[in-house]
C-alpha positions as YAML, in Angstrom:
chain: A
units: angstrom
residues:
- id: 1
  name: MET
  ca: [84.95, 77.70, 195.10]
- id: 2
  name: THR
  ca: [86.69, 80.39, 192.80]
- id: 3
  name: ALA
  ca: [84.81, 81.56, 189.86]
- id: 4
  name: VAL
  ca: [86.07, 81.20, 186.36]
- id: 5
  name: HIS
  ca: [85.04, 83.43, 183.59]
- id: 6
  name: LEU
  ca: [84.53, 83.06, 179.59]
- id: 7
  name: VAL
  ca: [85.98, 85.38, 177.19]
- id: 8
  name: LYS
  ca: [84.48, 85.51, 173.66]
- id: 9
  name: LEU
  ca: [84.84, 87.91, 170.45]
- id: 10
  name: CYS
  ca: [81.73, 90.06, 170.01]
- id: 11
  name: VAL
  ca: [81.51, 89.28, 166.22]
- id: 12
  name: GLY
  ca: [79.54, 91.82, 164.19]
- id: 13
  name: ALA
  ca: [79.85, 94.49, 166.88]
- id: 14
  name: GLU
  ca: [82.33, 97.29, 166.89]
- id: 15
  name: LYS
  ca: [81.32, 98.83, 170.30]
- id: 16
  name: VAL
  ca: [79.49, 97.87, 173.30]
- id: 17
  name: GLU
  ca: [76.53, 99.96, 172.44]
- id: 18
  name: ASP
  ca: [76.35, 97.72, 169.25]
- id: 19
  name: LEU
  ca: [75.96, 94.67, 171.51]
- id: 20
  name: ALA
  ca: [73.40, 96.48, 173.80]
- id: 21
  name: LEU
  ca: [71.21, 97.30, 170.84]
- id: 22
  name: TRP
  ca: [71.53, 93.94, 169.40]
- id: 23
  name: GLN
  ca: [70.62, 92.11, 172.75]
- id: 24
  name: ALA
  ca: [67.57, 94.67, 173.27]
- id: 25
  name: ALA
  ca: [66.04, 94.03, 169.81]
- id: 26
  name: ARG
  ca: [65.96, 90.24, 170.51]
- id: 27
  name: ALA
  ca: [64.84, 90.43, 174.03]
- id: 28
  name: ASP
  ca: [61.22, 89.75, 173.25]
- id: 29
  name: SER
  ca: [62.17, 86.58, 171.42]
- id: 30
  name: MET
  ca: [64.36, 85.18, 174.17]
- id: 31
  name: PRO
  ca: [63.05, 82.88, 176.83]
- id: 32
  name: GLY
  ca: [62.49, 85.05, 179.97]
- id: 33
  name: GLY
  ca: [63.61, 87.95, 177.80]
- id: 34
  name: LEU
  ca: [67.13, 87.08, 178.92]
- id: 35
  name: PRO
  ca: [70.20, 87.56, 176.39]
- id: 36
  name: ARG
  ca: [71.89, 84.32, 175.59]
- id: 37
  name: HIS
  ca: [74.83, 83.04, 173.64]
- id: 38
  name: VAL
  ca: [74.45, 79.60, 171.95]
- id: 39
  name: THR
  ca: [77.56, 77.75, 171.69]
- id: 40
  name: ARG
  ca: [78.52, 74.31, 170.19]
- id: 41
  name: MET
  ca: [80.60, 73.10, 173.24]
- id: 42
  name: TRP
  ca: [79.23, 72.91, 176.86]
- id: 43
  name: PRO
  ca: [81.68, 74.45, 179.21]
- id: 44
  name: LYS
  ca: [83.61, 71.47, 181.13]
- id: 45
  name: ARG
  ca: [84.06, 74.05, 184.18]
- id: 46
  name: GLU
  ca: [80.39, 74.67, 184.60]
- id: 47
  name: SER
  ca: [80.26, 74.76, 188.28]
- id: 48
  name: GLU
  ca: [82.93, 77.17, 188.34]
- id: 49
  name: LEU
  ca: [81.54, 79.41, 185.73]
- id: 50
  name: LEU
  ca: [78.10, 79.31, 187.62]
- id: 51
  name: ALA
  ca: [79.86, 80.43, 190.97]
- id: 52
  name: GLY
  ca: [80.03, 83.91, 189.85]
- id: 53
  name: GLY
  ca: [81.52, 83.96, 186.43]
- id: 54
  name: SER
  ca: [80.99, 86.31, 183.69]
- id: 55
  name: LEU
  ca: [81.20, 86.45, 179.88]
- id: 56
  name: TYR
  ca: [83.94, 89.13, 179.02]
- id: 57
  name: TRP
  ca: [83.16, 90.32, 175.44]
- id: 58
  name: VAL
  ca: [86.08, 91.42, 172.98]
- id: 59
  name: PHE
  ca: [85.64, 94.21, 170.68]
- id: 60
  name: LYS
  ca: [88.06, 94.92, 167.89]
- id: 61
  name: GLY
  ca: [90.92, 93.22, 169.90]
- id: 62
  name: LEU
  ca: [90.01, 94.78, 173.35]
- id: 63
  name: ILE
  ca: [88.01, 93.30, 176.31]
- id: 64
  name: LEU
  ca: [85.61, 96.02, 176.93]
- id: 65
  name: ALA
  ca: [82.62, 94.71, 178.53]
- id: 66
  name: ARG
  ca: [81.24, 91.58, 180.54]
- id: 67
  name: GLN
  ca: [77.80, 90.16, 181.42]
- id: 68
  name: ARG
  ca: [77.26, 87.83, 184.47]
- id: 69
  name: VAL
  ca: [76.59, 84.25, 183.42]
- id: 70
  name: LEU
  ca: [73.07, 83.26, 185.20]
- id: 71
  name: ARG
  ca: [72.78, 79.57, 183.94]
- id: 72
  name: LEU
  ca: [73.41, 77.19, 181.00]
- id: 73
  name: ASP
  ca: [70.62, 75.87, 179.11]
- id: 74
  name: GLU
  ca: [70.50, 72.81, 176.80]
- id: 75
  name: VAL
  ca: [69.18, 73.83, 173.37]
- id: 76
  name: VAL
  ca: [68.52, 71.36, 170.59]
- id: 77
  name: THR
  ca: [68.84, 72.92, 167.20]
- id: 78
  name: GLU
  ca: [66.73, 72.26, 164.04]
- id: 79
  name: ASP
  ca: [69.53, 69.68, 163.03]
- id: 80
  name: GLY
  ca: [68.98, 67.76, 166.21]
- id: 81
  name: ILE
  ca: [72.29, 68.79, 167.92]
- id: 82
  name: ARG
  ca: [72.73, 69.54, 171.51]
- id: 83
  name: ARG
  ca: [74.13, 72.90, 172.17]
- id: 84
  name: CYS
  ca: [74.71, 75.16, 175.20]
- id: 85
  name: ALA
  ca: [72.76, 78.63, 175.66]
- id: 86
  name: ILE
  ca: [74.98, 80.71, 178.05]
- id: 87
  name: VAL
  ca: [72.07, 82.64, 179.63]
- id: 88
  name: LEU
  ca: [73.34, 86.08, 180.64]
- id: 89
  name: ASP
  ca: [72.31, 88.98, 182.95]
- id: 90
  name: PRO
  ca: [70.93, 91.73, 180.78]
- id: 91
  name: GLU
  ca: [73.15, 94.35, 182.51]
- id: 92
  name: ILE
  ca: [76.31, 95.05, 180.46]
- id: 93
  name: VAL
  ca: [79.09, 96.15, 182.84]
- id: 94
  name: ARG
  ca: [81.91, 98.22, 180.91]
- id: 95
  name: THR
  ca: [85.46, 96.97, 182.07]
- id: 96
  name: GLU
  ca: [89.01, 98.65, 181.86]
- id: 97
  name: ALA
  ca: [90.17, 97.97, 178.35]
- id: 98
  name: ARG
  ca: [92.23, 94.93, 178.02]
- id: 99
  name: PRO
  ca: [94.01, 93.91, 174.75]
- id: 100
  name: ARG
  ca: [93.30, 90.34, 173.51]
- id: 101
  name: ARG
  ca: [94.49, 88.55, 170.52]
- id: 102
  name: PRO
  ca: [92.07, 86.96, 168.13]
- id: 103
  name: PHE
  ca: [90.80, 83.37, 168.79]
- id: 104
  name: GLN
  ca: [88.13, 81.14, 167.93]
- id: 105
  name: GLY
  ca: [85.18, 80.05, 170.15]
- id: 106
  name: TRP
  ca: [85.31, 81.03, 173.79]
- id: 107
  name: ARG
  ca: [88.23, 80.65, 176.28]
- id: 108
  name: TYR
  ca: [88.39, 80.45, 180.01]
- id: 109
  name: LEU
  ca: [89.46, 83.57, 181.93]
- id: 110
  name: ALA
  ca: [90.79, 83.17, 185.58]
- id: 111
  name: GLU
  ca: [89.52, 85.44, 188.14]
- id: 112
  name: GLY
  ca: [92.80, 87.09, 188.53]
- id: 113
  name: ASP
  ca: [93.39, 87.79, 184.81]
- id: 114
  name: ALA
  ca: [89.79, 89.54, 184.37]
- id: 115
  name: PRO
  ca: [89.93, 93.33, 183.83]
- id: 116
  name: PRO
  ca: [88.25, 95.35, 186.61]
- id: 117
  name: ASP
  ca: [84.94, 96.93, 186.13]
- id: 118
  name: MET
  ca: [85.15, 100.60, 185.30]
- id: 119
  name: GLY
  ca: [84.75, 102.71, 188.44]
- id: 120
  name: ALA
  ca: [85.54, 99.56, 190.57]
- id: 121
  name: GLN
  ca: [88.04, 100.00, 193.60]
- id: 122
  name: GLY
  ca: [91.39, 99.29, 191.94]
- id: 123
  name: ALA
  ca: [90.04, 100.55, 188.60]
- id: 124
  name: THR
  ca: [91.66, 103.81, 187.14]
- id: 125
  name: SER
  ca: [89.19, 106.73, 187.39]
- id: 126
  name: GLU
  ca: [90.34, 107.94, 184.24]
- id: 127
  name: PRO
  ca: [88.06, 107.46, 181.17]
- id: 128
  name: ALA
  ca: [88.75, 104.51, 178.99]
- id: 129
  name: LEU
  ca: [91.03, 104.85, 175.98]
- id: 130
  name: PRO
  ca: [89.55, 104.70, 172.63]
- id: 131
  name: PRO
  ca: [89.56, 101.28, 171.32]
- id: 132
  name: SER
  ca: [92.09, 102.14, 168.46]
- id: 133
  name: LEU
  ca: [94.31, 103.98, 170.64]
- id: 134
  name: ALA
  ca: [94.37, 101.12, 173.35]
- id: 135
  name: ALA
  ca: [94.97, 98.65, 170.50]
- id: 136
  name: ALA
  ca: [97.85, 100.76, 169.06]
- id: 137
  name: LEU
  ca: [99.41, 101.00, 172.58]
- id: 138
  name: ALA
  ca: [99.21, 97.37, 172.94]
- id: 139
  name: GLU
  ca: [100.92, 96.76, 169.61]
- id: 140
  name: ILE
  ca: [103.99, 98.67, 170.56]
- id: 141
  name: GLY
  ca: [104.12, 97.21, 174.10]
- id: 142
  name: VAL
  ca: [102.81, 99.93, 176.20]
- id: 143
  name: LEU
  ca: [99.84, 98.00, 177.58]
- id: 144
  name: LYS
  ca: [100.03, 94.40, 178.12]
- id: 145
  name: ALA
  ca: [98.33, 92.20, 175.65]
- id: 146
  name: SER
  ca: [96.63, 89.07, 176.77]
- id: 147
  name: ALA
  ca: [97.20, 85.79, 175.02]
...
């Protein structure tokens, strides 16, 4: 089975380090100490997601990092509504910068559309562009923007 990924805006974080600090500060309060993202909808493509999928994080219009999805847990909130906790590997893997237009919620990302990890075979060995420069290059069409 081919894995599918999720892509999500990292609201409130301007850079990957902000996400890492936020998750580390909350690790003690999370079940098993694992980071999680609670969402209203349960992924319909659960089996594909759990077959090696990751959550790709978008910072200021650029995919810059990912975390492997470990499992999906049911969470019932104070208002009695069933929600999905996407339980993540604590390791945040930096990826090549890939422009991504704003959207709400999360979206599926096909394996072939996912940006490569930094330093992975096929990835450039040059350092990543600063997010503002990558966004400007995408805006004028030098970098391919994702829908």
